[in-house]
N, C-alpha and C positions, 0 to 999 in steps of 0.2 A: 206571485212571480214564478215564471217557468224556468226550467233548466236550459242550458245551451244544447243539451242533447235533444230536447223536444224540438228546438229550432232546426237542428240537423235533420231530424226525421220528417219534419214538415217539408223541407226542401226536396227530400227524396220522394215523398208521397205526391207532391204536386208537379214533379218534373214532367214536362211535355203536355200538361193540361192547359186550359185556356188561361189567359193572363189574370183574370179576376180571381183565380185561385190564390194569388198572393195575398188577398185580403185576410186570409187566415192568420197571418202573422201580425196584423195591425192591433194597436191598443194594448200590446203586451210588453212586459218587462222580462228580460232574460238575464239569468245570473251567469256571468262569465268568470266568476271567482273574484279576481281583483277589481273588476269593474262590472257595471250593470249596463245593459243595452236596451233602450226603449225604442219602440217603433210606433209613434203616435199617428202617422199618416202614411198610407200606401196609395200610390198612384193607380188609377184605373186603367191606364193604357201606357205602353212604352213610349209614346210620343207626348204624353202629358207632362206636367211639372213633376220633377223627381220626387221620390218618397223622402220623408223626414226621419232621421234617426237621432237618438240622444245617447251620449256616452257619459255616464256618471261614475265618479270615483271619490271616495271619502278622502279627506285630507290626511287622515291617519295612515292611509296607504300611499298617497302621493308624496308625503314627507316634505312639503314645502315649508320653509321656516315661517314663523308667525309674522316676521317683519313685513312680508310681502302683502299681507291683507290688513295692515293696521289703519290705512285710510283709503278713501275712495280713489284718489288719483293713482295710488300704487296698484290697487285691484284692477283699475281700467288698463294700466300699462301692462300688467302681467297677462290679462286676458288678450290684449292686442298682440303681445309677444307670442303667446301660445297659438293664436289664430294663424300667425305667420308661419310658425313651426309646422302646424298641421297642413297648411297650404303647400309647404315644401315637401313634407312627407308623402302627401297624396301623389305629387309628381314623381316621387321616387318609387313608391311601392304599388300604386294602383296601375293596373294594366290599361285602364282607360276604356273607351267605348268598345263594346263587343255585342253585336246583335242589333236589334231594331231600335230606331229612335235614339233615346238617351241611355240605352242599356249599357250597364257596366260603369257608368260615370260616378265618381265620388267627388264631392265638392264641398267647400266651406266658403263663407263670405270673402270676397276679394279684398285685398288690402292695397294701400297706396303709400304715399310718403307721409301721410298724417296719421297720428295716433288718435283713434276715435273710440267712443263708447259704442260697442256693438252687442248684439245678442248671440253672436256666434260661439262665444265662450263665456260662461259665468264662473267667476272665481271668487270664493269667499272663505271664511274660516272653517266652514263645515265640509265643502266639497268643491270639485271642479265638474262642470257639465259642459261638454262640447256638443254643438248642434250642427249636424252635417246634412247634406242632401245626397241621395243615392238613387241612381237609376237602376231599378230591378231588371235584370237581363231577360231578354226574350228573343226568340227566333220568329219573326212575324209577330203574332200575338200568342205564342206558345211559351210557357215558362221554361227558362233554361235553369233548372234546379242546380245542376252541377256548378255552373258559373256563379250563381247566387251563393252557393256554399263557399267557393273560393274567396268571394268578396268579404263575407262575414267572418270566415274562420281562418283566412290566410292574410289577406290584405289589411283589413281593419285592425287586427291585433298588432301588426307591425307598425301601423300608423300610430296607434294608441301608445304602444310601448316606447316609441322613440320621442314622444312629445309631451306626455301628461304625467310622467314620473320625474320628480326633481333630480334624482340620482342619474337619470339617463339624458339630461339636457345640459347644455353649456351654461352653467350657473353664473359664470362671470359675465357672459353676454346678456343674460336676463337681468342681472343686477345693474349693469350699465344702462340698459334700456329703461329700466324703471327710474334710475337716478336722473338720467337726462330729461325724462318727461316731468319728473317732480321738480327739477330745477326750472324748467320752462314755466310750469304752473306758478311757482313761487315768484319768478321774475315778472310775469304778467300781473300778479297781485301787487307788486311794488310800484308799478308805473304811476298810478294816480297820486300816490303820496309824494312822488317826486315831481309832479306837475308835467308828466310826460304822457303822450298817447301811444308811443311805440319805442322800440329799442332794436338796434341792429348791431350785433356783436362784431368786433374786429375779427377779421379772418373768415367771415361768412362767405359762402358762395351763393350768389343770387341767381345767376343765369341758369336756365334749365336746358336739357338736351335738345328739346324741340317743342313745338306747340302741342304735340300729342304724347310727349314723353316727359314726365315731371321729375325725373331724376336729375341730379346736378350735372352741369356741364363739366367735362373733363378735358385735359390737355394743356398744352403750354400757353394757350391764349386766355386761360381763366384768370380773371383779376379778382383777388380776394378783397373783400370790403375793408376799408379803413376809415374810421371817423375823422372828420375835420377836428382839429384841436378845440375849436370853439364849442363843439357839441358833445365832446367826449365826456361820458359819465362812467361811474364804477358802481357795480353791485356786488354784494357778497351773497353767494348762493350756498345752500346747505351741503351740496355734494361737490360741485366744481370749485367752490371758493370764489375768489375775486374774478370778476369778468369786466372788461372794458368794451365800450362801443359807443355808437351815436344814439343819443336820446333825441327823439322828435318831440318838441315841446307843444304844449297846449296852445291854442290860438289858430292862426292861419298860416300854413306853411306852403310855399311854392316849391315844386321841384322843376327846375329848368335845365336847359342844355340843348345841344344840337341833336339832330336825328341820329339814332343808333348809338347814343352814348350812355344809355342805361336808365333813362327816366322812367319808362313804363315797367322796366324790369324791377326797379326799386319799388314802385307802387304795387306791382303784382306780389312781391314778397310781403309787403305790408298787409295786403288784403287777405293773404293766406296765413298771416301771423296770428290770426284769431284762433288757429288750431295749433296743437303741439305736433312736433315732427320727430321722425325716427333718427337715431344716431347715424351720422354719415350723410344726411340729407343736404347739409350745407346751410340750412336755415334753422338749425336746432335752437339757436338763440336769437332768432328774429321773432319778436313777440309784439303783438298789437292788442290794445284793449279789446275785450271780447265783444263789445257792442258796436264795433266799427262796421259800417255798411258802405259797400261800393255803389256809387250812383252813376247812372247813364241815361241817355235818352232811349226811348223804347217805342218807336212808332208802331201804331196799330193796336196797342194794348187797350183793354177796357178799363175805365175809371168809374168808380161808384161813389158818388157823393163825397168827394174829397174837397176840403176847403183849401183851394190853391190861391186864394186872394192875396196872400203875402207876395206872390209873384205875378199874378195875372188878374187884371180887373178891366171893367169897362169894355166887355166884348161887344161886337156889333150886334144889333137887334136886341140889346138889353139882356143877353144871356148871363145868368148869375154864375159866379165862380166860388161862392161860399159853400155850395154843395154841388160841385161840378161833376157832371156825368157825361160820358161819351163811350161809344162802342169802338171808336177808332181814333185814338189819341194821336196828336201830332208829336213831333220831337220835343217841342217846348212844353206842352201841357203834360206829356208823359214824364218828363224830367222833374217838373214841378210837383207832380203827384208822387213820384218816387221819393222825393225828399220829404214831403209832408208825411207820407205813410211811414217812413223810417223814423221820423221825429215822434210820431204818434205812438210807435211801439217803444221808443225810449233810447234810441241811439244818441251817443254823445260825440261821435266821430264820423264824418263823411269823407270818403275817399273818391276822388274825381279825376278822370283823365280827359283832358281837353279833346282828344281824338274821338271819344265816343259820346260827346255831348252835342246838344243842339246849339249852334253858334249863336243864334239870336237870343237864346236863354242865358248864355254865359256873359255876353257883353254887347253893348251898342256903342260904337265909337263916335267921336264928335261930329264927323261928317254925316253919319247916318242920323244922328240926333237932329242935325240941322235940316236934313231933307225930309225926314219923317218925324214930325214934332210929337211931343209926349202925348198930346190929346188925341193923336191918331194911333198910338202904340199902346196896346194893353199890357205888354210884358214889362215888368220891372226886372232887369237882368240880375243874375246871381251876384255879380261884382258889387252891386249896391245893397245886397242883403247879407253878405257873408260876415261883415263886421257885427251887425246887430244880432245875427244868429248866435254869435259867440257872447256878446255882451248880455243879451236877454236870457239865453238858455244854456250858456256854457257848452255849446256844441262847437267843437273844433273841426277844421277842414284841412285836408291835405290835397293839393291840386297839382297835377302835372300840367305845365303850361309850356307850349312851344312857340306860340305866336302872338299872345295877347299880353304885351308888356304893361298894359293899363293896370294889371293886377299888382304891379309893384306898389301902387298907392295904398293898397289895403293889406299887404302882406306883413306879418310880424316876423317871419323868418323866410329866407330864400336860400335854397340849396341847389348848387349847380352840379350836374353830373358831367364829368369831363373824362371820357374814355373809362367809364364805369367807376370813376373815383369821385366821391362827393367833396365839394368845396363850399365853404360859407361865403356867400356873396351878398348878404343882407345889406350891409352898409353901402356897397356899390350900387345895388338896385335902388335903394332909397335916394342915393345921390343922383342917379340917372333920372328918377322920377321928378326931382326938383329941377334939374337942368333942362329936361325935355317934358314940360307939362303936357298932359294929353288934351286939355281944353274941353274934355267931355264934362257934362253936368251930371251930378248924382241925381238919380231918379227915385229916391226913396226917402221916407221920413227916418227919424232916429230909431224907431221901433221896428222889430221884425214883423210883428203881427201875431195873431192867435194860432194855436195848434189845437185842433178839435179832437174830441174823442167820439168815435163812431161805434155803433152797436149793431153787430151782424144779426140778421134775421135767420134763425135756424131752419125755417121752412124753405129758404132759398138755397140750402146746401144739401144736396141729395146725392149720396154716394151709391145709390142703387140704380140698376137697369132692370125695370120691372120690379120683381120682388127679390132679386138677387144682388148681393153686395158686389160691386164692380170697382176694384181699386187696383191699379197696376201701373208700373213705371217701365216703359220699354227702354228708356235711357234716362240720363239725368236731366234731359231737356223737356220732358213732358210727363204729366201724370194723367192717366185715364181714370176719370173720377165720375162714376155713374155714366150718364149720357154725354159728359163733357170732357174736353181735354184742357188741362191747365198747362199753359206754356211757361216754361221756366228757363228757357235758353239764355235770357238776359240776366239771370241771377248768377253773377260771376264767382260768388263765394260758395256756391253749392258744388259739392265735390263729385258725387257719383250717383248711379242709378239707385243704390240702396237707400241713400239719404232721401231721394225723391219719393221712393215707395213709402218710406217711413213717415214722411210728411202726410201722405194720403191717409195712412192709418191713424196718425195723430188726430187728424180732423174727424175721422170716424169715431175715435175714442171720445173726443170732446163733445160730439153730438150725442152719443149713446149715454154718456154720464151726465148730460145736462149742463155741461160747462158752457157751451154755447146756448144760452138760455133766453136770448131776446132781451135781456136786461143789462148784461155786462158788456163793457167796452172791449174792443179787440186787445188793447194792452192788458187789461185785467184777465181776459181769457187766457192769453199766453202765459201770464204769471201763474195762474192756477194750474195750467197744464204742466209747466216745467217744474213747479214745486212738487207735483205728484210724481213726475218722472224721477226727480232727485231722491225722493223718499222711497218709492216702490220699485224703481228700475225700469228700463225701457221695455222689458218683456210684458209689462202690464197692458200695453196697447193692443196686444194680439187679440183678434176677435175669435180665435180658435181656442180649443181646450188644451193647447200646448203652445209653448213659446217658439215663435218663428226665429230661426237663426240668421235671418237675412235683414234684420233691422239695424240701421246705423243712425245714431242720434244727430239730428240737424240742430241748428240754432233757432231761437224764437223768431229771428228776423226773416229767415227764409220760410218758416211756417206762415208767418203773417203775410209775407209777400205772395206766397202761393194762394192763400185765401183771397187776397185782393185781386188776383188774376183769374179767379173763377168767374166765368161770364154770366152765371146765374145769380151771383151774390147780390143781395139787397141789404141796404143799411136801414134798419128800422127807424132809428132817429139819430140825430146829431146832438151831442152834448158838448158844451164848452167848458 
């Protein structure tokens, strides 16, 4: 380990030289007294990806109480809180861009409304390690040694001092942050034993500021959520104590109501309820089972040997649907495949919004049944499968329905949103179904059908372009993977670019470690991967000799969905 004085001298000596002179500081640890600074990667050009730096401090120095690292959810919450503090401190103390390209920029992984497991900060009983990126400053391609000195010896110390020592932070805010997250995790764990798939606390704020701003809506028009008496349940949480709200029960639940009354807003809150949220988000106590998957139609996606026969059979020209393949799926075949793939991975809750579905997949009314007889229609609509899906596999469904009243016949529970207020209209909906029969004929047997296990061929998954590993996410909507792009824009529960990037490197890790071995099913592969991540931590996936601070843990369902959308994927065999 070198002294900080040696780093100072290096900046003086290389000032004005060519940019590659910065490489002299790479792979070294520097002793700054109370903390150590590591520089595992130095960019080769001011316009390239910024350099990586590590800040490591022993817990004996930070003086965080042991309570904060006693379990994983607390450690994750603390790391999330510290990442946010560092993000704020950078805005306060860093002078920002100065010089060519990304010169002078200091950054840490971006945060949102969700509390996520990241590699930006590692927090445990031994130490805190913060992982930042830093644009080493240059004029043109000449080293600005004096500016580098200011970044390392003036700005970074202020950022570190104000964020990583317990005595220097707002300890009550930290404690509240951790307690709120731990309560959410506890609440989610209690759902199944109560026969619930989701819970929305009374007083929650579900509407967001806009489609591009996920913060809670504010102002006089905000309607705080309040459960109908028929659905109100109470939980006892370790920190908050007793909490009341609406329990969404297992089975088939319809969310109905007029346009702009809050149907999709409620469903959006449920789909994001698989994640924990920060205090003040408004959805802190909106929790959904962690295996919930949002389903929609996805025209144009590739499908590789998916058994969609529970929904689609007897295609023209004898095309099989037990191992259905297409390079350009229709709305109905894509939605069928999306459901089967989610079931294959292990979901027990489907979330569906009528507005983003293929109409002919969701329902065929009596008039259409009469005009196009069943022998001419290969699609068995979802309305005729949703009951057997629950009966056979205990998979619940929550559906937003605005125009298909035929679903009253199969619903166990019906919730009407009226000016953002939920009402129980189950009895009324069932009464209407009796008084106004649809006259449509059910088009399915009593059984849902089989759910197959598919085995990915590792030779069809290539993250390299030539001999070079090529994995990058330019946004949350696409992963550049080798010579292919994996389109993720229709995965509505994926949160950010960092999650997308992490999915790419999880697939690389699974290939390199032989987890994708040509023998294991996709479900088994994901179980193995996430067991390793739980045990070893997310940093284990880094292909470099240092942990990248830009990884954000996704769910297994989005990892599986990404692999299913890789256009080179081949399934080696199908097992039942």
